N, C-alpha and C positions, 0 to 999 in steps of 0.2 A: 694624589700625593702632592703635598705642598713643599716645595723647595725654595730656598732663597737664591736669588739671582746674584751673579758676580758683582754687578755694580752696587748692590745693597751691601755685600760683604766688604767691598773696598771702602765704601763710605763709612760703615761702622768701624772698621779697623782704623781708618784715618782719624776719626774723631775720638776713638777710645784707646789708642795705642799706648797712652801713658798710664792706663790702668790695666794691670795684668789680668787676663781672663775675662774681662768685662764684655768684650765684643761678642764672643760666642754665647754668653749668658743672655745678653740683650736680644740677639738674633733668635735664640731658642724660644724666649718668652713671646716674641712677636709672631713667630711661626705657630706656636701653640694657640695664641689668641685667634689667628687667622683660621686655624683648623676648627676651633670651636664655632667661629662665625660661619664657616662653610657648612657645618652640620646644621646649624639653625636655618641658614638660607636654603639648604636643600629641602628641609621639611616645609618651609614656608612656600617655596616655589612648587613643590609637589602638591601641596594642598590647593594651590591656585588652579591646578589642572585636574585633580582627582578629588572625589568625595571620600576623604579618609581623615581620621583624627591625627592630630599632631603627635600624640603619644605613640600611636601605632607605627609612625615613621621613626621617631627618635629612638625607640627601643631596639631597632634593628641596626643602628649606626654605632660603630665602635671607632674610637680615636686611638691612634698610636702617636704618642707625643714626641716632640723633638727634645733633644738634650744638647748641652754644649758640645758634646763629642759627635753627635749625629744630627746635623741641622736639616732634618726632613721629618715631616709628620704625615700620617696617612689617615684618611677618613674613609672607612669601608662599611658598606651596608651588606649584610647577609640575611637571608631569610627565604622562606618558601612562599608559594602562592597563598593568598589571603582568602578566607571564606567570604563569600558574597555578602553575608550579613554584616560585615564590617564596613560596607559601603552604604549607599542610599538604596534601600529596598522597601517597597510597599506591597504588602503589609510586613511589619516587623515581627509579628507573632503569628502562630498557627491560626488559620481561619478555616474550620472544617466545612462550612457551607459556602465558601467563596466560589463564585462563578467567573469573576473577571480574572484576566491573566495577571500574573505577578509582574511588577515593573521594577527593573533594576537599573541604577545609574552608577557607573563606576567613574567615568570621565565626565567632567563638566561639559554640558552642552551635547552629550551623547547618551545612548542607552535607550531602553524602552521595554516593551513587554517580552517575557520569555515564555513561549508556549509550553505548556505541560509542566512548568515548574511550580513548586509549592513550598511553603515554610512549614517545617515540622520540628517537634521537640522529641529527641531520642530518649530512650530509657535512662541514659547517662545524665540527662538534663540539658545536653547541648542542643541549641536551636540553630538550624541552618536552612539553606535553600537547597532543595533536592529535585531530582527528576527520576522517574521510573525508568528502569532499563528495558522492560518489556510490558506487555499488557497485564501481567501478573502484578499483584500488590507489592511484592518484594522480588528482587532487590531494588534498592534505590541508590543513587549516587549523588554526592554533594557537589554543588557548583562553586567555582572559585573565581576570583578576580586575579589581577596581576600581583606579582610580588613587589615589595618595596624597592629592591635593587632594579627591577624592570622600570618602575616609575622614575627612579632617580637617574636611570641611564638614558632617558629621553634627551635628545639634543638640546631642547630649550632649557631643561633643568640643569644639565651639565654645564652648558655655556654660561648660564646665569651664576651658578655656584663658583665657577672658576674666576669669573670677573669680580665677584664680591670678595672672594678670598684674596685676590691680588690687591684690591683696594684696601682691605683691612690690613694686610701685611705691610703695605706702604705706610699707612697711618701709624700702626703700632710700632714699627721699627723706629720711626721718628720719636714717638713717645718714649720708648724704652731707652733710646740713646740719651734723650734729655733727662730722663729719670736718673740714669747713672751719672751724667755730668753734674746734676744738681746735688749729688751726694747720696742718692738712694742705692740700695744694693740690688 
């Protein structure tokens, strides 16, 4: 959640007190820009740690924007575990004659072979990494990596995002105050 601090509110109110309703509008705009920045930075930082596409992260993040009446914004990621094929897996497609173990890398600098795992295409067309449950041919179970909320919840990602959001909020509040003072709405 991105909230505006008291000193920011006091400064905006002091500079914009002669224009009715301008301070809350400027603060809401700055908070919303900081929230958008937090979403982008979260995806960027998660991609530094994990082998995942930017779009796969951004699609799970929702923004609740600030308004002049409610000066707080939320950046929330929801989602379930991600199939292992969305990460770095070798081979990517089914290999019926493959003898070497399947290699999966979820986190950068980590990962390796998964014994007994294989890539298969189901009758629905879905391609995934699977393991057999027993010696029998069926049933098989799909292998998964972490969910996006788990990736974004790591301390390094969270700390980075909070720092970047605070920096953006500071810059954008100055920008929005100057915008109003120069005659913008």
